[in-house]
C-alpha positions as CSV (number, residue, x, y, z in Angstrom):
1,M,6.5,8.6,37.3
2,T,8.2,6.5,40.0
3,A,7.1,2.9,39.1
4,A,10.0,0.5,39.5
5,R,11.4,-1.0,36.3
6,S,12.3,-4.7,36.8
7,G,12.6,-7.8,34.8
8,P,14.7,-8.4,31.7
9,A,15.0,-5.5,29.2
10,F,14.2,-6.3,25.6
11,S,13.8,-4.7,22.2
12,V,10.3,-4.2,21.0
13,H,11.8,-4.6,17.5
14,D,12.2,-8.3,18.3
15,I,9.6,-9.0,21.0
16,P,6.2,-7.3,21.2
17,F,5.1,-5.6,24.4
18,S,2.0,-7.3,25.7
19,T,0.4,-9.0,28.7
20,F,-1.1,-12.4,29.7
21,G,-4.6,-12.7,28.2
22,S,-4.5,-9.8,25.8
23,W,-5.3,-10.0,22.1
24,F,-3.3,-6.9,21.3
25,D,0.3,-5.8,21.7
26,I,2.4,-2.7,21.3
27,S,5.0,-3.1,18.5
28,P,6.5,-1.6,15.4
29,V,5.8,-5.0,13.6
30,I,2.5,-4.5,11.8
31,A,2.6,-7.3,9.2
32,E,4.9,-10.1,8.1
33,K,8.4,-8.7,8.0
34,T,7.0,-5.2,8.0
35,Y,8.3,-2.7,10.5
36,A,6.8,0.7,11.0
37,E,8.6,3.8,12.2
38,D,6.2,4.2,15.1
39,L,4.9,1.8,17.7
40,H,1.4,0.6,17.0
41,L,-1.4,-1.1,18.9
42,V,-1.6,-4.3,17.0
43,S,-4.6,-6.5,17.4
44,H,-4.7,-10.3,16.7
45,Q,-8.5,-10.6,16.5
46,N,-9.6,-11.6,12.9
47,G,-5.9,-11.7,11.9
48,M,-3.0,-9.4,12.6
49,H,-3.8,-5.7,12.2
50,G,-2.0,-2.6,13.2
51,V,-4.9,-0.4,14.4
52,L,-3.5,2.6,16.2
53,R,-0.3,4.5,15.6
54,L,1.3,5.7,18.9
55,V,3.5,8.8,18.6
56,P,5.4,10.8,21.3
57,L,5.1,14.5,20.4
58,N,7.2,17.6,21.0
59,T,5.0,19.9,23.1
60,A,6.4,23.0,21.5
61,T,6.0,22.1,17.8
62,G,3.5,19.2,17.8
63,D,5.9,17.2,15.7
64,R,7.0,13.7,16.4
65,A,9.6,13.7,19.2
66,E,12.8,11.7,18.7
67,G,14.0,9.4,21.5
68,R,14.4,5.8,22.4
69,V,12.1,3.1,23.5
70,E,12.8,0.9,26.5
71,A,10.8,-2.2,27.5
72,T,10.6,-4.6,30.5
73,P,7.8,-7.0,31.1
74,G,5.6,-4.6,33.0
75,L,6.5,-1.2,31.5
76,L,7.1,0.3,28.1
77,S,8.6,3.8,27.8
78,W,9.3,6.4,25.2
79,I,12.2,8.6,26.5
80,G,13.0,11.9,24.8
81,E,15.2,14.8,25.5
82,N,12.5,16.8,27.2
83,G,10.4,14.1,28.9
84,R,9.0,10.6,28.8
85,V,5.8,8.5,28.2
86,D,5.2,5.3,30.1
87,L,2.7,2.6,29.2
88,A,1.5,-0.4,31.3
89,Y,-1.4,-2.9,31.0
90,E,-4.1,-2.4,33.5
91,S,-6.0,-5.4,32.2
92,P,-5.8,-7.6,29.1
93,D,-7.9,-5.2,27.2
94,T,-6.8,-1.8,28.7
95,V,-3.5,0.1,28.7
96,R,-2.8,3.2,30.7
97,L,-0.3,5.8,29.4
98,W,1.3,8.5,31.5
99,G,3.5,11.4,30.2
100,S,5.5,14.3,31.3
101,G,7.4,16.8,29.1
102,L,6.2,15.1,26.0
103,G,2.8,15.1,24.3
104,F,1.3,12.0,22.7
105,G,-0.7,11.2,19.6
106,V,-3.1,8.3,19.1
107,F,-3.9,8.0,15.4
108,A,-5.6,5.5,13.1
109,A,-3.0,3.4,11.3
110,A,-5.2,3.3,8.2
111,Q,-5.9,6.7,6.6
112,T,-8.6,5.4,4.2
113,L,-12.1,4.5,5.3
114,T,-14.3,2.6,2.8
115,P,-17.6,0.8,3.4
116,F,-15.7,-2.4,4.1
117,S,-12.3,-1.4,5.4
118,G,-10.4,1.1,7.5
119,T,-11.1,2.9,10.8
120,Y,-13.9,5.3,11.7
121,F,-13.2,7.9,14.4
122,F,-15.6,9.9,16.5
123,H,-16.3,11.4,19.9
124,D,-18.7,9.4,22.0
125,P,-20.6,11.9,24.3
126,A,-22.0,9.1,26.5
127,A,-18.5,8.1,27.6
128,D,-16.8,11.5,26.9
129,A,-14.2,9.5,25.1
130,Y,-12.8,9.2,21.5
131,V,-13.5,5.9,19.7
132,F,-11.9,4.2,16.8
133,T,-13.9,1.4,15.1
134,S,-11.9,-1.1,13.1
135,Y,-13.4,-3.1,10.2
136,E,-10.4,-5.4,10.2
137,T,-10.6,-6.5,13.8
138,G,-14.4,-5.9,14.3
139,R,-13.6,-4.1,17.6
140,R,-13.6,-0.6,19.0
141,Y,-10.7,1.2,20.6
142,R,-11.7,3.9,23.1
143,V,-9.4,6.6,24.3
144,S,-10.3,8.3,27.6
145,V,-8.3,11.4,28.7
146,L,-7.8,11.1,32.4
147,S,-5.7,14.2,32.9
148,G,-4.1,16.8,30.7
149,T,-5.5,18.5,27.6
150,R,-6.8,17.4,24.2
151,A,-4.3,19.4,22.2
152,E,-5.7,18.4,18.8
153,V,-8.4,16.3,17.3
154,A,-8.3,15.4,13.6
155,G,-10.7,13.5,11.3
156,E,-13.6,13.2,13.7
157,Q,-16.5,11.6,11.8
158,A,-14.5,11.9,8.6
159,L,-15.2,9.6,5.7
160,G,-12.8,8.6,2.9
161,G,-9.2,9.6,3.2
162,A,-8.2,11.6,6.3
163,D,-5.9,11.7,9.3
164,R,-7.8,10.5,12.3
165,G,-6.9,10.7,15.9
166,L,-6.1,12.9,18.9
167,A,-3.1,14.4,20.6
168,V,-2.8,15.1,24.3
169,T,-0.5,17.3,26.3
170,G,0.0,18.1,29.9
171,D,-1.7,20.6,32.2
172,A,0.2,23.3,34.0
173,D,2.5,20.7,35.6
174,G,3.2,19.1,32.2
175,V,1.6,15.8,33.1
176,W,-1.1,13.9,31.3
177,E,-2.7,10.5,31.4
178,I,-4.9,8.5,29.1
179,A,-6.5,5.0,28.9
180,I,-6.9,3.0,25.7
181,E,-9.4,0.1,25.8
182,E,-10.2,-2.6,23.2
183,L,-13.9,-3.4,23.5
184,D,-16.8,-4.9,21.5
185,T,-19.7,-2.4,21.3
186,A,-20.1,-0.5,24.5
187,R,-19.3,-0.4,28.2
188,P,-19.6,2.2,31.0
189,P,-17.3,5.2,30.8
190,Y,-13.8,4.4,31.9
191,T,-12.9,5.1,35.5
192,S,-9.5,4.9,36.9
193,S,-9.1,2.1,39.4
194,A,-5.6,3.0,40.6
195,A,-2.8,5.4,40.1
196,F,-0.4,4.7,37.2
197,E,2.4,3.6,39.6
198,A,0.1,1.0,41.1
199,V,-1.0,-0.2,37.6
200,A,2.7,-0.6,36.5
201,E,3.6,-2.3,39.8
202,S,0.6,-4.8,39.5
203,A,1.8,-5.7,35.9
204,R,5.3,-6.2,37.2
205,R,4.1,-8.5,40.0
206,E,1.9,-10.6,37.7
207,F,4.8,-11.4,35.5
208,A,7.1,-12.0,38.5
209,D,4.6,-14.5,39.8
210,F,4.5,-16.3,36.4
211,V,8.3,-16.5,36.2
212,E,8.4,-18.0,39.7
213,A,5.9,-20.6,38.7
214,V,7.4,-21.7,35.4
215,A,11.1,-21.3,36.2
216,P,11.8,-21.6,39.9
217,W,15.0,-23.4,39.1
218,R,16.5,-20.4,37.2
219,S,19.9,-19.1,38.1
220,A,22.9,-17.3,36.7
221,A,23.5,-20.4,34.6
222,T,20.2,-20.0,32.8
223,P,20.3,-16.3,32.0
224,A,17.6,-16.3,29.4
225,A,14.9,-18.0,31.5
226,E,13.0,-14.8,32.5
227,L,12.9,-13.5,28.9
228,A,11.8,-16.9,27.7
229,A,9.0,-16.9,30.2
230,Y,8.0,-13.4,29.1
231,V,7.8,-14.5,25.5
232,V,5.3,-17.2,26.5
233,W,3.4,-15.1,29.1
234,S,2.9,-12.2,26.8
235,A,1.8,-14.3,23.9
236,T,-1.0,-16.0,25.9
237,V,-4.6,-14.9,25.0
238,R,-7.8,-15.3,26.9
239,P,-10.6,-17.5,25.5
240,T,-12.3,-15.6,22.7
241,G,-13.7,-16.5,19.3
242,L,-12.8,-20.0,18.3
243,L,-10.5,-20.5,21.3
244,S,-12.6,-21.9,24.2
245,R,-9.5,-22.1,26.4
246,P,-6.6,-19.7,27.2
247,G,-4.2,-20.2,24.3
248,V,-0.5,-19.5,23.8
249,L,-0.1,-18.1,20.3
250,M,3.1,-19.0,18.6
251,S,3.8,-15.3,18.5
252,K,2.2,-11.9,18.7
253,H,4.0,-11.0,15.6
254,W,2.6,-12.5,12.3
255,M,2.8,-16.1,13.4
256,D,-0.2,-15.5,15.6
257,K,-1.9,-18.9,15.6
258,V,-1.7,-22.3,17.4
259,W,-0.4,-24.9,15.1
260,S,-1.1,-28.6,15.9
261,W,2.4,-29.6,17.0
262,D,3.8,-26.3,18.2
263,H,1.4,-26.4,21.1
264,C,3.0,-29.5,22.6
265,F,6.2,-27.8,23.5
266,N,4.4,-24.9,25.2
267,A,2.3,-27.4,27.1
268,L,5.4,-29.2,28.4
269,A,7.1,-26.1,29.5
270,L,4.1,-24.8,31.4
271,A,3.0,-28.1,33.0
272,P,5.0,-28.1,36.3
273,G,4.2,-24.5,37.3
274,C,1.0,-23.7,35.5
275,P,-0.6,-27.1,35.1
276,E,-4.1,-26.0,34.1
277,L,-2.6,-23.7,31.4
278,G,-0.3,-26.5,30.2
279,W,-3.2,-29.0,30.0
280,D,-5.2,-26.5,28.0
281,Q,-2.3,-26.0,25.6
282,F,-2.2,-29.8,24.9
283,H,-5.9,-30.1,24.3
284,L,-6.6,-26.8,22.4
285,P,-6.2,-28.3,18.9
286,F,-8.2,-31.4,19.9
287,D,-11.2,-29.2,20.6
288,H,-11.3,-28.8,16.8
289,Q,-10.7,-32.5,15.8
290,D,-12.8,-33.3,12.7
291,A,-15.1,-36.2,12.0
292,A,-12.2,-38.2,10.6
293,G,-10.2,-37.8,13.8
294,A,-7.7,-35.4,12.2
295,L,-6.4,-32.3,14.1
296,P,-6.5,-29.0,12.2
297,D,-3.4,-27.5,10.8
298,S,-3.9,-24.4,12.9
299,V,-6.4,-22.6,15.1
300,T,-6.7,-18.9,16.0
301,H,-9.3,-16.3,17.0
302,S,-11.6,-16.6,13.9
303,E,-10.1,-19.3,11.7
304,V,-9.6,-23.1,11.9
305,L,-7.6,-24.5,8.9
306,H,-7.9,-28.1,7.8
307,N,-5.9,-28.0,4.5
308,F,-3.0,-29.8,6.2
309,V,-2.4,-31.7,9.4
310,K,0.7,-31.9,11.6
311,P,2.7,-34.9,12.7
312,P,1.4,-37.2,15.4
313,I,3.8,-36.2,18.1
314,H,1.0,-36.1,20.7
315,G,1.5,-39.5,22.2
316,W,5.2,-38.6,22.8
317,A,4.1,-35.2,24.2
318,F,1.4,-36.6,26.5
319,G,3.7,-39.2,28.0
320,H,6.0,-36.3,29.0
321,L,3.1,-34.1,30.0
322,R,1.6,-36.4,32.5
323,R,5.0,-37.0,34.2
324,R,5.5,-33.2,34.4
325,L,2.2,-32.3,35.9
326,P,2.4,-31.8,39.7
327,T,-0.9,-33.8,40.2
328,P,-1.5,-36.8,38.0
329,P,-4.5,-36.5,35.6
330,G,-7.7,-38.0,37.0
331,Q,-9.8,-40.7,35.4
332,T,-12.0,-38.2,33.6
333,E,-9.0,-36.5,32.1
334,L,-7.4,-39.7,31.1
335,V,-10.5,-41.0,29.4
336,E,-10.9,-37.7,27.4
337,T,-7.3,-37.8,26.4
338,Y,-7.4,-41.5,25.4
339,D,-10.5,-41.0,23.2
340,R,-8.9,-38.0,21.5
341,L,-5.6,-39.8,20.9
342,E,-7.4,-42.9,19.7
343,R,-9.3,-40.9,17.0
344,W,-6.1,-39.1,16.0
345,T,-4.2,-42.4,15.7
346,D,-7.1,-44.1,13.7
347,F,-6.9,-41.2,11.2
348,W,-3.3,-42.1,10.4
349,L,-4.1,-45.8,10.3
350,T,-7.0,-45.5,8.0
351,A,-7.0,-42.3,6.0
352,R,-3.2,-42.2,5.6
353,R,-2.3,-45.7,4.7
354,A,-2.5,-47.0,1.2
355,P,-4.4,-50.4,0.9
356,G,-2.2,-53.2,2.0
357,D,0.5,-50.9,3.4
358,A,1.7,-50.9,7.0
359,L,3.3,-47.5,7.0
360,P,1.4,-44.2,6.8
361,Y,2.2,-41.3,4.5
362,Y,2.3,-37.5,4.4
363,Q,0.4,-35.7,1.6
364,H,2.8,-32.7,1.7
365,G,5.8,-31.5,3.6
366,N,3.5,-29.2,5.5
367,D,1.9,-32.3,7.1
368,S,5.3,-33.1,8.7
369,G,5.8,-29.6,10.1
370,W,9.0,-29.6,8.0
371,D,7.3,-27.8,5.2
372,N,10.0,-27.6,2.5
373,A,12.6,-30.1,3.8
374,T,14.6,-31.7,1.0
375,T,13.1,-35.1,2.0
376,F,10.1,-33.9,0.0
377,D,12.0,-32.8,-3.1
378,P,11.5,-35.9,-5.2
379,E,7.8,-36.3,-4.3
380,R,5.3,-34.8,-1.9
381,V,3.0,-37.7,-1.1
382,V,5.6,-39.7,0.8
383,V,6.1,-42.5,3.3
384,T,8.8,-41.3,5.8
385,A,10.5,-42.8,8.7
386,D,9.8,-39.9,11.1
387,L,6.1,-40.3,10.7
388,A,6.2,-44.0,11.5
389,A,8.4,-43.4,14.5
390,F,6.0,-40.8,15.9
391,L,3.1,-43.1,15.3
392,I,4.8,-46.0,17.1
393,L,5.4,-43.8,20.2
394,Q,1.7,-42.7,20.1
395,L,0.6,-46.3,19.9
396,H,2.8,-47.2,22.9
397,E,1.2,-44.3,24.8
398,L,-2.3,-45.5,23.9
399,A,-1.4,-49.0,25.0
400,A,-0.3,-47.7,28.4
401,L,-3.4,-45.6,28.8
402,A,-5.7,-48.5,27.8
403,T,-4.0,-50.7,30.5
404,E,-4.4,-48.0,33.1
405,L,-8.1,-47.5,32.1
406,G,-8.8,-51.2,32.4
407,R,-9.1,-51.9,28.7
408,P,-6.7,-54.9,28.2
409,D,-8.0,-55.8,24.7
410,D,-7.4,-52.3,23.4
411,A,-3.9,-52.3,25.0
412,D,-3.0,-55.6,23.2
413,R,-4.3,-54.2,19.9
414,W,-2.3,-51.0,20.2
415,A,0.9,-52.9,21.2
416,R,0.5,-55.3,18.3
417,T,0.0,-52.4,15.8
418,A,3.1,-50.6,17.2
419,A,5.1,-53.8,16.7
420,E,3.8,-54.3,13.2
421,I,4.7,-50.7,12.1
422,Q,8.1,-50.9,13.7
423,T,8.8,-54.1,11.9
424,A,7.7,-52.5,8.6
425,L,9.7,-49.4,9.3
426,F,13.0,-51.4,9.5
427,E,12.1,-53.8,6.7
428,E,11.0,-51.1,4.2
429,L,12.9,-47.9,5.1
430,W,16.2,-49.0,6.9
431,T,19.1,-49.5,4.6
432,G,21.5,-50.8,7.2
433,D,23.0,-47.3,7.6
434,R,20.2,-44.8,7.4
435,F,16.5,-44.4,6.8
436,V,15.1,-43.6,3.3
437,A,11.7,-42.2,2.2
438,R,9.5,-43.6,-0.6
439,G,6.6,-42.4,-2.7
440,A,3.3,-43.5,-1.3
441,A,2.2,-44.7,-4.7
442,G,5.3,-46.7,-5.7
443,G,8.4,-48.4,-4.6
444,T,11.0,-45.8,-5.4
445,T,13.1,-44.8,-2.4
446,W,15.5,-42.0,-1.8
447,S,17.6,-40.4,0.9
448,S,18.4,-36.7,1.5
449,A,20.7,-34.5,3.6
450,S,17.8,-33.4,5.8
451,L,17.8,-34.0,9.5
452,L,14.2,-35.2,9.0
453,D,15.6,-38.5,7.8
454,L,17.2,-39.0,11.2
455,M,14.2,-38.2,13.3
456,P,13.4,-41.9,14.1
457,V,15.9,-41.3,16.9
458,V,12.8,-40.2,18.8
459,L,12.2,-43.9,19.3
460,G,14.9,-43.8,21.9
461,E,14.9,-47.0,24.0
462,H,12.9,-48.8,21.3
463,L,15.8,-48.6,18.8
464,P,18.2,-51.5,18.4
465,D,21.7,-50.4,19.6
466,E,23.2,-50.5,16.1
467,V,20.5,-48.3,14.7
468,G,20.7,-45.8,17.5
469,G,24.4,-45.6,17.1
470,A,24.2,-45.1,13.3
471,L,21.6,-42.3,13.8
472,A,23.7,-40.6,16.4
473,D,26.7,-40.6,14.1
474,H,24.7,-39.0,11.3
475,I,23.2,-36.5,13.7
476,K,26.7,-35.4,14.7
477,A,27.3,-34.3,11.1
478,H,24.4,-31.8,11.5
479,L,26.0,-30.1,14.5
480,T,27.3,-26.5,14.0
481,P,28.6,-24.4,16.8
482,Y,25.0,-23.2,17.4
483,G,23.1,-26.5,17.1
484,L,21.5,-28.9,14.7
485,A,21.2,-27.7,11.1
486,T,18.1,-29.1,9.5
487,E,20.1,-29.6,6.2
488,L,23.7,-30.6,6.2
489,T,25.7,-27.4,5.7
490,T,27.7,-29.2,3.0
491,S,24.6,-30.0,1.0
492,P,24.1,-28.3,-2.4
493,H,20.5,-27.6,-1.2
494,Y,21.5,-25.9,2.0
495,L,20.1,-22.4,2.4
496,A,21.1,-20.1,5.3
497,D,17.5,-18.7,5.5
498,G,15.8,-21.6,3.9
499,Y,13.2,-22.5,6.5
500,W,13.7,-26.3,6.9
501,R,16.5,-26.4,4.4
502,G,19.3,-25.4,6.8
503,P,18.3,-23.3,9.8
504,I,18.2,-24.5,13.4
505,W,14.7,-25.2,14.8
506,A,13.7,-25.7,18.5
507,P,11.3,-28.6,18.1
508,A,13.8,-30.7,16.1
509,T,16.3,-29.9,18.8
510,V,14.1,-31.0,21.7
511,L,12.9,-34.2,19.9
512,V,16.4,-35.3,18.9
513,E,17.9,-34.5,22.3
514,D,15.2,-36.5,24.1
515,G,15.5,-39.5,21.7
516,L,19.3,-39.6,22.0
517,R,19.1,-39.4,25.8
518,R,16.6,-42.2,26.0
519,A,18.7,-44.3,23.6
520,G,21.7,-43.9,25.9
521,H,23.7,-41.2,23.9
522,T,23.7,-38.8,26.8
523,R,27.0,-37.0,26.0
524,L,25.7,-36.1,22.5
525,A,22.3,-35.1,24.0
526,D,24.1,-32.9,26.6
527,D,26.1,-31.2,23.8
528,I,23.0,-30.5,21.7
529,S,21.2,-29.1,24.7
530,A,24.2,-26.8,25.6
531,R,24.6,-25.4,22.1
532,F,20.9,-24.6,21.8
533,R,20.7,-23.0,25.2
534,A,23.7,-20.8,24.4
535,L,22.1,-20.0,21.0
536,C,19.0,-18.6,22.7
537,E,21.0,-16.8,25.4
538,T,22.9,-15.0,22.7
539,H,20.3,-14.6,19.9
540,G,16.9,-14.8,21.5
541,F,13.8,-16.8,20.7
542,A,13.4,-16.5,16.9
543,E,11.3,-18.9,14.8
544,N,14.6,-20.4,13.6
545,F,18.3,-19.5,13.4
546,D,21.0,-19.3,10.8
547,A,23.0,-22.5,11.5
548,L,26.4,-20.9,10.7
549,T,26.0,-17.5,12.4
550,G,23.3,-18.1,15.0
551,T,21.4,-15.1,13.8
552,G,17.6,-15.2,14.5
553,L,15.4,-15.5,11.5
554,R,11.8,-14.9,10.5
555,D,9.5,-14.2,13.4
556,R,11.7,-13.1,16.3
557,A,9.4,-13.9,19.3
558,Y,8.4,-17.5,18.9
559,T,6.9,-19.3,21.9
560,W,7.9,-22.9,21.0
561,T,11.5,-21.6,20.9
562,A,11.1,-20.0,24.3
563,S,9.4,-23.1,25.7
564,S,12.1,-25.4,24.3
565,Y,14.7,-23.3,26.0
566,L,12.8,-23.5,29.3
567,L,12.5,-27.3,28.9
568,L,16.2,-27.8,28.2
569,A,17.4,-25.3,30.8
570,E,15.2,-26.9,33.5
571,A,16.5,-30.4,32.7
572,H,20.1,-29.1,32.7
573,A,19.6,-27.4,36.0
574,H,18.1,-30.5,37.6
575,R,21.0,-32.7,36.3
576,E,23.5,-30.2,37.7
577,S,21.8,-30.3,41.1
578,H,22.0,-34.1,41.4
């Protein structure tokens, strides 16, 4: 096989191998924090499910062949002592595999078939192909042998417990090739549209075009830009199920959903180079806005959750989004966005304010996106300063949109409400040195060592100088060599892998950096940006990072982390060029 390998190399242990639009990936990660010995075809339809086990085989013994796995954006390879196997996406639902010197096995990951679970395996004579049907995904996986020999078939039509699958080996020249398709019920027999080398080259070009669109500014000074782009590109799925638009999942590991604040960072990173995709990312959760105006907690292929919400950062995000789009949104787009933001804002002003109160409240830490932050230790139904700050920014954005759309009365109303909430924020939660939280049902207030208490820095230019200065000083205390710890490292509640009780997170970094910069604290903003960029360049794009070592934690291929790197790296590159 002579297809050129190009693009950044990566470990499939950390980042799944996939392509733009696909609902499946190739990875050893088959469940939360669960790593298999072999790579699997892992589908994200109806949840995350390892469907097929993919195994290079010794042609002499039929046993599993030892070797190494190499991956670049367009090509995945198993390389053994006596040969190799290469895999490339031909389309979002089809992969091609080519091998020489090694055989290859495609087996059902689940060995037990019941009336309600598992994988059934049979030969389909109409297509002359082998088919796996998965209860868990509700889809079929068809294997067509294009060249070579079916060396072994096991478990065909078997019920109950059995090994199911097939192995292929080469013809006289030792070469074989197969195609694996994910399909619904039926389609015409597979026919090869191109030689394997052409398939791999096409996949390489598709990714190269995407990188050039989203990161044309990249250079040796932004060495992780291409890999960040790959994380976002490969986690994008085509419209299917409950997603009526292309969607960037947070990951094609187990965090395979779109949460209703994570999507904002992906939208911003994509907007300049892929404006339609960026626009879709911003609006995707709004497609599932409920009757009360609330956004869902999360959306994925076959599930929309409304048990929590996420913070109203969408006014902040849309203000940045419209400035980053190469063509300004038209009247129709602005009206649609205004109506959606209005309903989302009214939700917080009505359903989330106690009678007579000016400030809204969260019902749980999950509503804030900072699920277990220490701010929520005393109580969970809490009035917090970050929520008020985000809502103020959203009200300012609504006022600007209303003015642009010729609705002056609405603009005045939004501006008055923003001023009223900002006044209440300082009167009720500012102590003269820091912000505190209070229970929604009573007057008790408290402070914590969480960075969440400092998030009103997002108000930027709307902050009085003395408040912005005090917040900046407190933020400095959260800085480690790698970035902003979400809990002070000196706190008795600090946990190295404590989710929002210590680790560094991308969204907090971007929001704080932006707020500081707009408040005039550019040197500190530059420092935070530099530390986070260096963190990603060294440790990748994990869900979060150990604040004292930089080690990536939890899901290791998280798109809002990659998008946050792209945002900060692009801004830095532009500052350097001016």
